[in-house]
C-alpha positions in Angstrom: -8.3 -3.4 -20.6 -5.0 -3.9 -18.8 -4.8 -7.6 -18.4 -1.3 -7.6 -17.0 -2.2 -5.0 -14.4 -5.2 -7.0 -13.4 -3.1 -10.2 -13.0 -0.5 -8.4 -11.0 -3.1 -6.9 -8.7 -4.6 -10.4 -8.1 -1.2 -11.8 -7.2 -0.6 -8.9 -4.7 -4.0 -9.5 -3.1 -3.4 -13.2 -2.9 -0.1 -12.6 -1.1 -1.6 -10.1 1.3 -5.0 -11.7 2.2 -3.6 -14.6 4.4 -2.0 -11.9 6.7 -5.0 -9.7 7.1 -6.7 -9.8 10.5 -9.8 -7.9 11.9 -10.9 -4.7 10.4 -8.7 -3.5 7.5 -7.7 -0.1 6.3 -6.1 -0.1 2.8 -4.1 3.1 2.0 -3.9 3.8 -1.7 -6.7 1.3 -2.3 -7.1 2.1 -6.0 -10.2 0.3 -7.3 -10.6 -1.1 -3.8 -10.3 -4.8 -4.7 -8.5 -5.9 -1.6 -11.2 -4.5 0.7 -14.0 -5.9 -1.4 -12.5 -9.3 -1.4 -11.7 -9.3 2.3 -15.2 -7.8 3.1 -14.3 -6.1 6.3 -12.6 -2.8 5.9 -12.2 0.6 4.3 -10.3 1.7 1.3 -8.8 5.2 1.3 -7.1 7.0 -1.6 -6.4 10.5 -2.8 -7.5 9.7 -6.4 -11.0 8.6 -7.3 -10.6 5.2 -9.0 -14.3 4.6 -8.9 -14.9 2.5 -5.8 -12.9 4.3 -3.1 -14.7 4.2 0.3 -12.9 7.3 1.7 -11.6 9.9 -0.8 -9.3 12.4 0.9 -6.8 15.1 -0.1 -4.2 14.0 2.4 -3.9 10.4 3.8 -2.0 11.7 6.9 -5.2 13.0 8.4 -8.0 10.5 8.3 -11.5 10.7 9.8 -11.2 7.6 12.0 -10.9 7.2 15.8 -7.6 6.1 17.3 -6.9 2.3 17.2 -9.8 1.5 14.9 -8.0 -1.0 12.7 -6.4 -4.4 13.3 -4.7 -4.4 9.9 -3.5 -1.5 7.7 -2.2 -2.2 4.3 -0.2 -0.2 1.8 0.0 -2.4 -1.3 2.3 -1.2 -4.0 1.6 2.4 -3.0 4.0 3.7 -0.3 6.3 4.9 -3.1 3.4 7.0 -4.4 2.8 8.7 -1.1 4.9 11.9 -0.9 4.4 12.5 2.9 5.4 9.0 3.8 6.5 9.7 7.4 3.3 11.6 8.2 1.2 8.8 6.7 3.1 6.1 8.7 2.5 8.2 11.9 -1.2 8.2 11.0 -1.0 4.4 10.6 0.4 4.2 14.1 -2.5 6.3 15.5 -5.1 4.2 13.7 -3.6 0.7 14.3 -4.6 -1.3 17.4 -1.8 -2.1 19.7 -1.8 -5.7 18.6 -2.4 -4.8 14.9 -0.2 -5.1 11.9 1.0 -2.9 9.1 1.4 -4.7 5.7 3.4 -3.2 2.9 4.3 -4.6 -0.5 6.9 -3.1 -2.8 9.2 -3.8 -5.7 12.8 -2.4 -5.8 13.4 1.0 -7.6 15.3 -0.3 -10.6 12.8 -3.0 -11.5 10.0 -0.5 -10.9 11.4 2.2 -13.2 12.1 -0.3 -16.0 8.7 -1.9 -15.5 6.8 1.5 -15.6 8.6 2.4 -18.8 7.7 -0.9 -20.5 4.1 -0.8 -19.4 3.4 3.0 -19.8 1.3 2.5 -23.0 -1.1 0.1 -21.1 -0.8 1.1 -17.4 -4.1 2.7 -16.3 -2.4 4.3 -13.3 0.2 6.1 -15.5 -2.4 7.1 -18.0 -5.0 8.5 -15.5 -2.8 9.8 -12.7 0.8 9.8 -13.6 3.7 10.5 -11.2 3.7 13.6 -9.0 6.6 15.4 -7.4 8.0 13.3 -4.5 6.8 10.0 -5.8 9.5 7.4 -6.6 9.8 4.2 -8.6 9.8 1.5 -6.0 11.6 1.5 -2.6 14.3 -0.6 -1.1 14.0 -2.7 2.1 16.3 -0.3 3.8 14.1 2.7 2.9 10.9 1.0 4.0 12.4 -0.4 7.2 14.0 3.0 8.1 10.7 4.9 7.7 8.7 2.3 9.7 11.3 2.2 12.5 11.2 6.0 12.7 7.5 6.0 13.1 7.3 3.3 15.8 7.1 0.0 13.9 9.2 -3.1 14.1 9.6 -5.6 11.3 7.8 -8.9 12.2 7.8 -10.8 8.9 9.2 -10.5 5.4 8.6 -12.7 2.4 9.1 -12.6 -1.4 6.4 -13.3 -3.9 5.8 -13.0 -7.7 9.1 -14.8 -8.7 10.9 -13.1 -5.8 10.5 -9.6 -7.4 7.9 -8.3 -4.9 8.4 -8.2 -1.2 5.8 -8.3 1.5 6.6 -6.7 4.9 4.6 -7.0 8.1 5.3 -4.6 10.8 4.0 -4.4 14.4 4.0 -1.6 16.9 
């Protein structure tokens, strides 16, 4: 069991939950703990972690109607999405006009060091690994630029987990 991974996931969920409104769509949901705790949403992933609501080959084409969700989250996962711009355009299609996009991320250097240290215990690295196009973390500038290109505006930003992690909330 990966106790550190479980603790970190709980901290991310605790940081995100106060900002979730209405029906939630969680991209890269993993074991789907955010959706299960929130109790009103759908978890989507390209890898079957055992409790994914919607397993797909490509998260840039999802089987939901336009403007279905009030909140879309991408928690510690945007860096693992290789077609980031297409996925963020899909977020724009699926998000209600008054909705919010929540992203959490750690910076690249910390991510690469952290992944190396944790590789013997990290379930994600053991089961799935890193694919071509994935990166270790992302900077604020990278995330903001992608979001602006796809129609989003930064609404709120805060640090959590000793200031290492960042939470970003974007609106249309």
